[in-house]
C-alpha positions in Angstrom: -19.2 -104.5 0.7 -20.4 -101.2 2.2 -20.5 -101.0 5.9 -23.4 -99.0 7.2 -22.7 -97.0 10.3 -25.3 -96.6 12.9 -25.9 -94.0 15.6 -27.9 -94.4 18.8 -31.0 -92.2 18.9 -31.6 -91.2 22.4 -35.2 -90.3 21.7 -36.3 -93.7 20.4 -33.7 -95.6 22.3 -32.7 -97.4 19.1 -30.0 -97.5 16.5 -30.4 -95.7 13.2 -28.5 -95.8 10.0 -26.2 -92.8 9.7 -26.5 -91.9 6.0 -25.3 -88.8 4.0 -28.7 -87.1 3.9 -28.9 -87.0 7.6 -25.4 -85.6 7.8 -26.2 -82.7 5.4 -29.4 -81.9 7.1 -27.8 -81.8 10.5 -25.0 -79.6 9.1 -27.4 -77.2 7.6 -29.3 -76.9 10.8 -26.1 -76.2 12.7 -24.9 -73.6 10.2 -28.3 -71.9 10.1 -28.5 -71.8 13.8 -24.9 -70.3 14.0 -25.7 -67.7 11.4 -28.9 -66.6 13.2 -27.1 -66.4 16.5 -24.2 -64.4 14.9 -26.7 -62.0 13.3 -28.5 -61.5 16.6 -25.2 -60.9 18.4 -24.0 -58.5 15.6 -27.3 -56.5 15.7 -27.2 -56.2 19.5 -23.5 -55.1 19.5 -24.0 -52.7 16.6 -27.1 -51.2 18.2 -26.0 -50.8 21.7 -22.2 -50.9 21.6 -19.5 -49.0 19.7 -16.4 -50.6 18.2 -13.0 -48.9 18.9 -12.9 -47.8 15.3 -16.3 -46.1 15.5 -15.3 -44.4 18.7 -12.1 -43.1 17.1 -14.1 -41.9 14.0 -16.6 -40.0 16.2 -13.7 -38.4 18.1 -12.1 -37.4 14.8 -15.4 -35.9 13.6 -15.8 -33.8 16.8 -12.2 -32.6 16.5 -12.7 -31.7 12.8 -15.9 -29.8 13.6 -14.0 -27.9 16.3 -11.2 -27.1 13.9 -13.6 -26.0 11.2 -15.4 -23.6 13.6 -12.0 -22.3 14.8 -10.9 -21.7 11.2 -14.2 -20.0 10.4 -13.7 -17.7 13.4 -10.1 -16.9 12.4 -11.2 -16.1 8.8 -13.9 -13.7 10.2 -11.3 -11.9 12.3 -9.0 -11.7 9.3 -11.9 -10.3 7.2 -12.4 -7.6 9.8 -8.7 -6.7 9.6 -8.9 -6.6 5.8 -11.9 -4.2 6.0 -10.0 -2.0 8.4 -7.0 -1.9 6.0 -9.3 -1.1 3.2 -10.8 1.8 5.1 -7.4 3.2 6.0 -6.2 2.7 2.5 -9.1 4.6 0.9 -9.7 7.3 3.6 -6.2 8.0 4.9 -3.4 6.8 2.6 -5.0 7.7 -0.7 -6.3 11.0 0.6 -2.8 12.0 1.8 -1.3 11.1 -1.6 -4.2 12.6 -3.6 -5.0 9.5 -5.6 -8.2 7.7 -6.4 -9.4 4.7 -4.3 -9.6 1.2 -5.8 -13.0 1.0 -7.5 -15.6 -1.3 -5.8 -16.2 -3.3 -9.0 -12.5 -4.4 -8.8 -12.6 -5.2 -5.0 -16.0 -7.0 -5.3 -15.5 -8.8 -8.6 -16.3 -12.5 -8.9 -13.7 -15.1 -8.0 -14.8 -18.3 -9.7 -17.2 -20.2 -12.0 -20.6 -21.6 -10.9 -19.1 -25.2 -10.8 -16.2 -24.2 -8.6 -17.6 -25.9 -5.6 -19.5 -28.8 -7.3 -17.0 -31.4 -6.1 -17.5 -30.3 -2.5 -21.3 -30.8 -2.5 -21.0 -34.6 -2.3 -20.1 -34.7 1.4 -22.2 -34.9 4.4 -21.1 -31.5 5.7 -20.7 -29.9 2.3 -22.4 -26.7 3.2 -19.8 -26.0 5.9 -16.9 -26.9 3.6 -18.2 -24.8 0.7 -18.9 -21.8 2.9 -15.4 -22.0 4.4 -13.8 -22.2 0.9 -15.8 -19.3 -0.3 -14.6 -17.2 2.6 -11.0 -18.3 1.9 -11.3 -17.4 -1.8 -12.8 -13.9 -1.0 -10.1 -13.2 1.6 -7.3 -14.4 -0.8 -8.5 -12.0 -3.4 -8.8 -9.1 -0.9 -5.3 -9.8 0.3 -4.0 -9.8 -3.3 -5.8 -6.5 -4.2 -4.7 -4.9 -1.0 -1.1 -5.9 -1.5 -1.2 -4.4 -5.0 -2.7 -1.2 -3.5 0.1 -1.0 -0.9 2.7 -1.5 -3.7 1.2 1.5 -5.4 1.1 3.5 -2.1 4.8 2.6 -1.6 5.6 4.1 -5.0 3.5 7.2 -4.1 5.5 7.6 -0.8 8.7 7.5 -2.7 7.4 10.0 -5.2 6.0 12.2 -2.4 9.4 12.2 -0.7 11.0 13.1 -3.9 8.5 15.8 -4.5 8.9 17.3 -1.0 12.7 17.4 -1.6 12.2 19.1 -4.9 9.7 21.8 -4.1 11.6 25.1 -3.2 11.4 25.4 0.6 14.3 27.4 1.9 15.7 30.9 1.5 18.2 31.2 -1.3 20.6 33.2 0.9 21.3 32.8 4.6 18.8 34.7 6.8 21.7 35.9 8.9 23.5 37.5 6.0 20.7 39.0 3.9 17.7 41.3 4.1 14.5 41.1 2.1 14.5 44.5 0.4 11.6 44.1 -2.1 8.7 41.7 -2.4 6.5 40.2 -5.1 4.1 42.5 -6.9 4.0 46.0 -8.4 7.1 48.0 -7.3 8.9 51.2 -8.4 11.5 50.2 -11.0 15.0 51.6 -9.8 15.9 52.7 -13.3 12.7 53.6 -15.0 11.1 55.1 -11.9 7.7 53.7 -12.8 5.6 50.9 -11.3 6.3 47.6 -12.9 5.5 44.1 -11.9 8.3 42.7 -9.8 8.0 38.9 -10.3 10.3 37.8 -7.5 12.0 38.8 -4.2 15.1 40.9 -3.8 17.5 39.9 -1.1 20.3 42.5 -0.3 23.6 40.9 0.7 27.3 41.6 0.4 28.9 40.7 -2.9 30.2 37.1 -2.7 27.5 35.8 -0.3 26.7 32.2 -1.1 23.4 31.5 -2.9 21.8 28.1 -2.3 19.5 25.9 -4.3 16.1 25.9 -2.7 15.1 22.4 -3.8 16.4 19.3 -5.6 16.5 19.5 -9.3 18.4 19.9 -12.6 20.2 23.1 -13.8 18.3 24.2 -16.8 20.2 27.5 -17.4 23.5 28.8 -16.1 24.5 31.8 -18.3 25.0 35.5 -18.6 22.2 37.2 -20.5 22.4 41.0 -21.0 19.0 41.2 -22.8 16.9 39.8 -20.0 18.5 42.1 -17.4 19.2 39.1 -15.2 22.9 39.2 -15.8 24.6 36.1 -14.6 21.8 33.8 -13.5 20.9 30.2 -12.9 17.5 28.4 -13.5 16.8 25.1 -11.8 14.0 22.8 -12.9 12.7 21.0 -9.8 10.1 18.9 -11.6 6.4 18.7 -10.7 5.9 22.0 -12.6 8.4 24.0 -10.4 11.3 26.1 -11.5 13.5 28.6 -9.5 15.6 31.5 -10.9 18.6 33.1 -9.2 19.7 36.4 -10.9 22.4 39.1 -10.8 25.0 36.7 -9.6 28.6 37.7 -9.3 29.4 34.2 -10.6 27.8 30.7 -10.8 29.6 27.4 -10.1 27.2 25.0 -11.7 26.6 23.9 -15.3 23.6 23.1 -17.3 22.1 19.6 -16.9 23.8 19.2 -13.5 21.9 17.5 -10.7 21.5 19.7 -7.7 20.4 19.1 -4.1 18.6 21.5 -1.8 21.1 23.6 0.2 23.9 23.2 -2.4 25.8 26.3 -3.2 25.2 27.3 -6.9 26.7 30.7 -7.0 27.4 34.0 -5.2 25.5 37.3 -4.8 26.6 40.0 -7.3 25.5 43.1 -9.2 25.4 41.9 -12.8 22.7 42.8 -15.4 20.2 45.5 -14.7 20.8 46.0 -11.0 21.5 49.0 -8.8 23.3 47.3 -5.9 24.5 43.8 -4.9 21.5 41.6 -4.3 19.9 38.4 -5.3 16.7 38.5 -7.4 14.8 35.2 -6.7 11.8 33.9 -8.7 9.6 30.7 -8.6 7.4 29.6 -11.4 4.8 26.8 -11.2 3.4 25.4 -14.5 5.0 28.4 -16.3 3.3 30.9 -14.1 5.3 33.2 -11.8 4.2 32.9 -8.2 5.1 34.6 -4.9 8.3 32.9 -3.5 7.4 34.2 0.0 5.1 31.1 0.5 8.0 28.7 -0.1 10.3 29.3 2.9 8.6 26.9 5.3 11.6 24.7 6.0 14.0 27.1 7.7 11.9 29.9 9.3 10.0 29.8 12.5 6.6 31.5 12.8 7.9 34.9 14.0 10.6 35.0 11.4 8.1 34.1 8.7 5.6 36.8 9.9 8.5 39.4 9.8 9.4 38.3 6.2 5.8 38.6 5.1 5.6 42.1 6.5 8.8 43.1 4.7 7.6 41.6 1.4 4.4 43.6 1.4 6.1 47.1 1.6 5.4 49.1 -1.5 9.0 50.2 -2.0 11.5 50.3 -4.8 12.9 47.1 -6.3 16.6 46.6 -7.0 16.2 45.5 -10.6 
């Protein structure tokens, strides 16, 4: 037999049967009321108060914005430095080494496809992120191109140093032991007594005076030739179109294909070949054209000594060969 439970209703001051329907209804009322109260509390808290997590996120966003602005500023500074390096590269370094600047179409060429930044456009601050990445990409390419340019300039420096060491730049005999007796140009030939082109300089010096290589190079000739009139002579190929000739030697102490350094003794003053007295006949050719050697003594003469040498070389006297 089921026992009915009763509850006292304070409103009617009577007992009522406590059935399942009443229980469910009361429960629903309680739950609904709790939910409504919870929603109101959540709305109020969410509207007027921040959770610790939200506060932390906001702080992180502020910090990230600051870092982005700082990175942007640093990239702009680096861009200025790169532009300065570009200007120095094109207007100083490449001018000094007589080489063409890097074409603008290479420096300013594209650096990515149209969809390169598509993934970055999904975020709230995508414009800032895309702009920053574009600047980084441009700067990365500039650094790469500039590094390649400096590699090329480094090679040019090495080649320039080699060239400066190779170009004839000193007197072939000591200035304290010789005298410039005849210069470059039309001179009276000592044997034929007529004006002939004298394609070098004649330095008088005692027989056996050392003769020096005037620049780095390779011995192209070291021989005795009666036909040319040079007698015992040495020719050095300096590269870069330059060659030097040392004629009428008493003897030479180098051999063909031998590597030579500037200032190295290659032989001694003599009187061999068509020569009327001990002296050194010295010639320079550039690109197979004979040029005046007087302009290639800039390494071991001061201004007064050079002026005196120029004066001596212009005298219209008789040559020694």
